[in-house]
C-alpha positions as MATLAB code, in Angstrom:
seq = 'XXXXXXXXXXXXXXXXXXXXXXXXXXXXXXXXXXXXXXXXXXXXXXXXXXXXXXXXXXXXXXXXXXXXXXXXXXXXXXXXXXXXXXXXXXXXXXXXXXXXXXXXXXXXXXXXXXXXXXXXXXXXXXXXXXXXXX';
ca = [
      -9.925   -5.384   22.236;
     -11.038   -2.487   20.113;
     -13.511   -2.894   17.289;
     -11.071   -2.525   14.393;
     -12.183   -2.005   10.807;
      -8.945   -3.712    9.746;
      -5.390   -4.398   10.805;
      -2.355   -5.221    8.660;
       1.413   -4.898    8.386;
       3.591   -3.443    5.663;
       7.350   -3.544    5.309;
      10.115   -1.482    3.742;
      13.842   -1.669    3.089;
      14.070    1.901    1.790;
      16.707    2.818    4.426;
      18.510   -0.522    4.368;
      17.264   -2.958    7.017;
      13.884   -4.637    6.865;
      11.396   -2.626    8.922;
       7.738   -3.423    9.508;
       4.880   -1.089   10.355;
       1.615   -2.316   11.865;
      -1.511   -0.368   10.912;
      -4.767   -0.487   12.860;
      -7.872    1.218   11.478;
     -10.453    2.034   14.145;
     -14.199    2.275   13.663;
     -14.487    4.630   16.652;
     -12.265    7.688   17.141;
     -12.683    7.617   20.920;
     -11.362    4.026   20.997;
      -8.332    5.056   18.930;
      -7.538    7.901   21.306;
      -8.050    5.757   24.402;
      -5.852    2.947   23.042;
      -3.079    5.404   22.166;
      -3.321    7.023   25.592;
      -3.096    3.666   27.379;
      -0.219    2.557   25.155;
       2.007    5.489   26.119;
       0.739    5.742   29.691;
      -0.383    9.325   29.193;
      -2.970   11.309   31.108;
      -6.560   11.088   29.802;
      -7.099   13.578   27.003;
      -3.473   13.455   25.809;
      -4.615   12.575   22.268;
      -7.866   14.579   22.460;
      -7.282   16.262   19.096;
      -5.694   13.319   17.272;
      -7.262   11.891   14.113;
      -4.435    9.355   13.889;
      -1.428    8.374   16.008;
       1.954    6.837   15.282;
       4.059    5.099   17.898;
       7.515    4.907   16.295;
      10.217    2.687   17.785;
      13.910    3.507   17.453;
      15.311    0.430   19.177;
      16.450   -1.232   15.943;
      13.870   -4.019   16.103;
      12.186   -5.309   12.959;
       8.865   -3.693   13.924;
       9.425    0.030   13.535;
       6.020    1.571   14.253;
       2.372    1.136   15.106;
       0.077    3.499   13.211;
      -3.499    4.002   14.424;
      -5.941    5.488   11.912;
      -9.625    6.380   12.116;
     -11.835    4.923    9.376;
     -13.558    8.286    8.809;
     -10.255   10.124    8.148;
      -8.146    8.053    5.773;
      -7.321   10.926    3.444;
      -3.881   11.839    2.210;
      -3.195   14.396    4.931;
      -3.722   12.086    7.906;
      -2.130    8.997    6.331;
       0.993   10.838    5.172;
       1.267   12.676    8.490;
       1.372    9.422   10.475;
       3.605    7.681    7.911;
       6.100   10.555    8.219;
       6.372    9.897   11.958;
       7.061    6.221   11.239;
       9.564    7.090    8.507;
      11.438    9.470   10.813;
      11.772    6.702   13.402;
      13.151    4.348   10.765;
      15.420    7.065    9.408;
      16.829    7.820   12.860;
      17.457    4.128   13.510;
      18.867    3.014   10.153;
      20.284    5.940    8.255;
      21.100    8.939   10.410;
      23.741    7.340   12.700;
      26.031    6.577    9.745;
      25.043    9.291    7.278;
      24.063   12.357    9.287;
      21.097   14.673    9.422;
      18.933   14.923    6.264;
      19.345   18.704    6.332;
      23.107   18.332    5.852;
      22.947   16.578    2.496;
      20.269   16.322   -0.202;
      21.191   12.676   -0.758;
      20.292   11.900    2.858;
      16.972   13.699    2.502;
      16.271   11.509   -0.516;
      16.324    8.389    1.698;
      13.721    9.937    3.998;
      11.538   10.816    0.996;
      11.784    7.250   -0.298;
      10.744    5.945    3.122;
       7.664    8.187    3.213;
       6.690    7.340   -0.366;
       7.296    3.618   -0.003;
       5.361    3.246    3.243;
       2.505    5.498    2.106;
       1.985    3.611   -1.146;
       2.024    0.253    0.642;
      -0.410    1.417    3.328;
      -2.828    3.001    0.855;
      -2.702   -0.166   -1.268;
      -3.625   -2.270    1.794;
      -6.375    0.188    2.782;
      -7.860   -0.289   -0.698;
      -7.489   -4.057   -0.370;
      -9.454   -3.976    2.914;
     -12.234   -1.866    1.360;
     -11.520    1.269    3.370;
     -11.973    3.546    0.339;
     -15.253    3.704   -1.587;
];
């Protein structure tokens, strides 16, 4: 098991159904990349440039994503980037089948924005709680 700085789960109902996202914060970037590579069964080096990774699930299960973050890069850009991947998976599962593409209607885009905002605020709050920010 990797040496994690912290691990936690957050949840959202911003698109309707309860969805949970697991977040793992890694001490070592190489461990994050290796774990992500193993998880998807990719060739070594597949995540060679990644500073974070999101594995989003669109199977309709309660757990919607696993986000891997590196302790040294927990800034807005990386966190929101990975949260957006998770939010798109949730959006595709819960909202898009019945309401269409977010580009077709501003109201649909609003749901996606709420997902990103809701998940980001919850994750950043938990990162603070775990002492990840000075």
